[in-house]
N, C-alpha and C positions, 0 to 999 in steps of 0.2 A: 367875454369869456367868463366873467364872474357870474353873470346871469345864467349862462349855460350850466356851469358847475352847480349853482344853487338849484336849478331845475332838476338836474340829475340826482342831486342829493335828496331833493324832495320826493322823487320817485322811489328811491331806496328806503326812505323813512316810511312812505306809504305802503310799500310791499312788506316791510317788517311789521308794521302796525296790523296789516291784514292777517298775517300769520299768527301774531300774538293774540289778536282778538278772537280768531277762530279756535285756536287750540289752547291758549293759556299756557302758563308755565307748568311743567311737570306732566303734561298729558302726552301719551304716546299715540300718535295718529294711527288709525286703522287704515286698511286698504281703501275703503270707501271714502274716508277723509282725504286721502291723498289724491284720489281720482276726481274729487270735487274741489280741490284746492285751486284757488285762482292764481295764475302765474302772470307776471308782468314781463313784457318784452317789446321788441320792435319799436324802440324809441326813435323819434325823429324831431329835431329842434327846428322850428320855423326860421327862415332866413332873417327875419327881423328880430328874433329872440324873444318874442312875446308869448309863444306857445310851445309846449312840448306835447307831441302826439305819441301815444304808446298803445300797446295792445294788452288786453286782459283775456287770458284763455282759461277755460274751465270745462269740466266734464258735464255733459247733460245726459242723465240716465234715461229720460223719456225718449230721446232720439237715438240713444246709444252712440253718441258722437262727442267729439271735442269741438267746442265752439270758441271762436275768437271774435272780440269786438274791439272797436277803437275808442279810446278815451283821450281827453285833453287836460293838461294842467296849464293854467295861466301863470307865467313865470313871475309876474309882479305881485300877485295876490296869493298864489298857491291854490286858488280855487280850481277844483277838478270837476269834470262832467263827462258823462258817457255820450259819445257822438253817434255811434251806430248801435242798433238793436235788432233783434229778430232771431229766427231759428237758423239762419245761415251765417257763416263766418264772414268777417271783414278783416282783411290783413294788409300788410305792406303799405302803411301810410306814407305818402310822399308829398311834401309841400310844393306848391307852385313857387317859382322864384320871387314873386312879389308877396308871398305869404297870404294871399287872399283866398286860396283854394287848397283843399287837401284831396288828392287823388288816392284811391285805394283799390285793392282787388276784392271781389266778393263773388261767391258762387250762388247768389240769390236768384239768378235766372238760369233755368235749365241745368242746374248743378255744374255749370262751367264757370271758372273764374273769368270775369270781365272787369274792365276798369270803370269805376264810378267816381264822381266828383261831388264834393260837399263843401259848403261854406262853413268855416269854423264857428261862425256866430249863430248857426242854426239853419234849419230848413231840411228839406228832403234831399237825399242823394240822387244825382242824375246819372243814368247809364251813358257812358261815352262810347263803348265799343260793342260790337255784335259779332265777334269773331266766331267762326265755325268750330274752332278748337279752343281749349282753355288757355288763357293767358298766364304765362309763367312769371314774367317780370316786366317792368316798364321804367322809363325815366323821362323826366321833363327836359325839354330843350332849355338852353340858357335864357332865351327871351320869353319863355313860358307860353309860346304860341303853338307848340307841337309836343306830342307825347309819342315816343317810340316804344314798341313793346315786342316781346318774343312770345310766340304761341306754340303750344305743344300739340 
């Protein structure tokens, strides 16, 4: 429990640091500043307590869209890294019960949310589903062998 609290506290400090470094003290943000401000959300602690996955959202003026990517913080060292990248969003990070995999939703294929799987130690994400309609949510089974999902 202490590791989880420390990890969440680290995320709070990270988000506060981002805001202070972007705007400084005494600066009133403009509308453009607010639209490009990175927001932290979607936290998910790995079952073994070693990692915290979270999302970073930001406005992308080139695409005229809000993009979300997944990042990780290692609870022992506080080291953070961006896990997903690209022009399409990656959201809803969910750890496998053994903490070996992170599943997430992304609209990187045909602009429909599908489930992808990535190893937190690196590598390319693998597409798990090819649903005809966008996937809205999903959950791992307790044994980690199955993922159930709802599609819209």
